[in-house]
N, C-alpha and C positions, 0 to 999 in steps of 0.2 A: 293444223298439226299442232300450232303454239295453243291454240284455245283447248285442243285436247289434253296437251299436257297440263295446263292450269287447271283444268276441270278435275284431272286425275289428283293433282297437289292437294286441291281443296277438298275432295272426297278424302284423300287420306288424312288430311288434317282434322275433318269432322271427326272422321272414325277413330283416330288418336284421341280426340278431345273427349269423344264419347267415352273411349275405353277408359280413360283417365277418370273422368266423371262416375263412371260405373264402378271403378276400382275405389274412389273416395267414398261414394256411398256405402260400398260392401264394408269398408274400413270404418265407417263411422257407424255403420249398424253393428258391425262386430263388436266394437268398441262400447257401444252402448249396452250392447248385451252382457260384454263382460263386466262391465262397472255394476250393471243392476243385478245380474244374476247370482243367488248365493252360493257360495263354494262348500259351505257345511250344510248337510241336510237333515241328518237323523240324530248323531250324537254329538255331544260336548269333546272336543279336542283340546288338550294340552300341548302348548309348544314353548321350548326354551329358547330364549335369545340369550346368547351370552357374548360376553365382552370379547370383541375380537372378530366376531362373525361377520362377513360380508354382505352385501344384500343378495347376492347370489346363494350364498350358503342359508340365508333364512328362507328365500324362494325354496331352496331344496329340501329344507326341513318341512315346510308346508306339503310340498307335493309328495313327500316320504309319508305323511300322514294321510295320503289319498283324497286331500284336498283338491278341487277342480280349478287350481290356479294356473293362470296363463302368464307366462313368465314374460313375455314381451308386454303386454298391458299392465302387468303388475309392475313393471319397471318404470313405465310410462308415467302411471299414476302416482310413482314415488316421485319422479322427475317435476310432475307439475305441482305436486305438494311440497317439493323441496324438503323430502321425509329422510333422505338418505342420512344425513348427520343428526337426525332430531330423534330416530329410533333407539329407545331405552331397553336395556337389558333388563331380562327377569324371566319369570314363567308366567304365561299367560293361558287363559283360558278361554278358548273360541267358540261361541255358541251356536246352534242350529240357526239358520236365518243369515248371518254373516256373509257380507261381500268383501271382496279384494279391498275396497275402499274402506269398509269398516274395520278391517284386520288393521290397515295401515294406521289409520286413526286411533286403535288401542295401542298399537306398538309407540306410537308418536307422544300420546298421553301419558303412557307409563302405567297403564290401568293393570297390573299384575294380579295375577291369581292370589287370593287372600285365603288363609287357613285360621282357626279360630282356637282359642283354649279359654276355659272357663273356671275361673277360681272363686267357688260358692263362700258366700258369707258364713262365718264360722270356723273357716279352715284354719288350722295352723301352718307355720312355715314347713313343718316336715312333709305334709301333704301336698303343699304347693310344688315342693321339690320333686316329689314322686310323679306328680302330673306332668312336670315339666321333661323329666326323664323319660316318662313312657311316650312323649308326643316325637312322632319321626320326622316331622318338618322343622322342627328347632335344629340348631347347632349347638351342640353341648360342649361347655366348656368349663362347668362346675364339678368336675369331678376329680377328686373329693372336693366337698364345699367347705371353703375356710370361711366362716362368717365375718371374721374382721377385715378380709382382703375384699370380700364381696360388699360390704357396707362402705368400706374406701372407695372401691369403683364406682359405688352409686353417689357418691359426694355426700354420703350421710355423717352427721356429727356423733351417732352411737354406735357401739358394735354389735349390737344383738338384733336380729333382723326380724324377729315376732312382732307381728301386728302391723308393720311398716308398709305393707303392699296392698292396695285397695282389692277388694273383691269385684269382679265384672267379667265381662267377656272381651278378649282382646284378638282383634284380628292382626296377621302378621302375613309376611312375604315367607317362602320358602327358605331357608339358611339363616334366618334372623337369629342372631344368637340368644341364648338364655340370658345373659346379663342385659341384653338391649331391653328384652320383654320385660323383665323384673324392674329396671329403670322406669318404664313407662307407668308400671303400677305403682312404684316408690313415688314419683313424681304426682301422679294422680291423687293419691293418698295425702299427700302433704300439703299440695294445693288445696285440697278440701279442708283439712283441718286447719290451716290457716285462715281461709275464707270464715269457716263457721265459728273459729276462736274468736273472731273480731266482733261476731253477732252474739256471743255468749249471754246467758242471764247475769245478773249480778249476784254477789255473794256465794259463789260457787267454791268449793274447797281445794281448787286447783291453782297451782302457781304456773303451771306450763301446759301447754296443748299436748304434751307427751302425757301427762298424768291424765288428762280427759281420755286420752287413746286408751289409756291402760283400764279406765274403769268401762269405755265402751266396750273393750273387747270382752269384758264381764258381762255385761248387760246383753251384748250378742250372743253369749252360751247360755244364759240364764232361760232364755224364752223364745219359742217359735212364733210367738203371737205379736207382731208388730206394735199392736194396739197397746200391749202392755208395757211397752220398752221404756215410756217416761215414767209410768209408775213405778216400776223398779229401780229406774236410775234415780227415783226420787227416795227411794227407801235407804238405798247405798250411800246417797249424798247426806242424808240426815244423820246415818251411822257415823261417817267419817267427821261430821260436825260435832257429834256428840263424844267422840273418842270411843265407839263400840267397835267391835270387830265384825269385820264384813261377813264372815260366817258363811261362805259361797262354795259349795261343793265343786263347780269346774275349777275354781283354782287348785284345789287339792288336787283334784284328777290332773291337772297339768304339772303340779309337782311330782306325781308319783312317775309320769313318765311311761315307759314301756310296761311297767309292772302292773298299771292298771288294766283290770281283767273284765271291767263291767259293774262291780260293786264296789261302795265303799263302806270300810269297816271302821269299828271304833278305833282300831289300832292305827288305821290310816289318818283318821282326824287327830291322832295323839302324836303322829310322826312329824318331827319336825323338818319341814322345808321351806324355803322361802317365800313359798306359794300357798302355804297352808294358812288360810286367812281365819281359822278357828284359834290358832297358837299365836298369830301376830295381828295386832291392829294395823289399820292403814291399808295402803294399796299396796299390792305385791310389786315386785322390782320391774317388771315387763309386762307388756300385755301378753294375753293367752292365747289369742287367735286374731282372725282378721275382721274387724267391725265393718258392718256396713252403714250407708248413710242415715237410715232411721236410728240406730243405736248412736251413732255419733250426736245426731240431733237430740235424741232423748237424753244425753248426758249433758249436754249443753244447755237444755231447755226442759229440766224435768217437771214431773206434776207436784204442786205445791200440797201439803197435806201433813200429818201427823203420824203416817203409817210407818211401822220401823221393822215389821216380819211380812213376809208372805211363804206359802206353802203351795205345792202342785195339788191340783184337784185330780190329776190323772188324764187330763182330758186336752193338755196342752195348756192350760190357763192356771192363773193361781188365786188364792184368797188371801187378801191382805188385811193386816191387823196393826193396831196402834200400841196394844198392850201385850205383854208376855201371855196373860191369862187366856185373853182371845185367841192368840197364836196356839198355845198348846191345845185350847179345845178344836181348832180347826185341824191341828196334825194329827188329832185323836180319831177326828172324824173321817179324814181323807188318807190317811198313811198308817196310822196304827190299827193292825188287825185283832179284832174282838179276840179273847182268850177263850 
């Protein structure tokens, strides 16, 4: 009888152990499956982790997006990775093929969804503002815009924003403020100008980097052919050195503001504005656009030579001349229509 009871106990313990082993194996298999199986199959999903969200709320947001999240294993993974206090707020883009572990890693690293905005070379500040105002992902705080307040917020010494922002594509998180975005472009432009100013050629007619920035903006607007920029910069620099007026149409157009309709008339060339370089010698008071790196480099490293004039061929390039007679002949050939 005692032997029978002992045998039954052993059999019971063996059965219990086998059950526990099977249960552990099942849990292990289920855990491995949960960890390795993608929870996103077909389409990219966007999820916001907001300040104050608990881990359960985050998990619920994922399941509400129809992701095959297993809350128990998701929480266990978070415990293993000590992720509870490391998850960063923001908007996240979850792509097909991601697992629960991949999603947690994304949240912990704070790799939030990025939006982009592009400021093309040659744009003026008014165009930049319009692009910013039309972007639905930025937080708009500049309505209406006070130039002096804006420049003070950026830490700028000058009060006029034209030309102060580097043309580029900028990536940002949703709800980034317009001022924060502009500050990045402002810092990038000024760092570039400081670096390039230290490498400039000798005997340039500039006292400050700002003067070089002004001429770079004119060079940017004068040609769309990058290879020509050093030659055009050389013409303007020689004119400045010889106390000749720059006589450049883009400055006249800028001075006309909204009244410019596509053509410059003789009256426009005679109208006095601070930007009419046909009426006044030297540089205009401010840049007229955002110059890119090539235009800035061209102004600080211009082509040497004796050319003082250039005229558009009509194909995006220019003919350069050293004398007024040669220039007039080029104008006759390329721009003046025969009667």
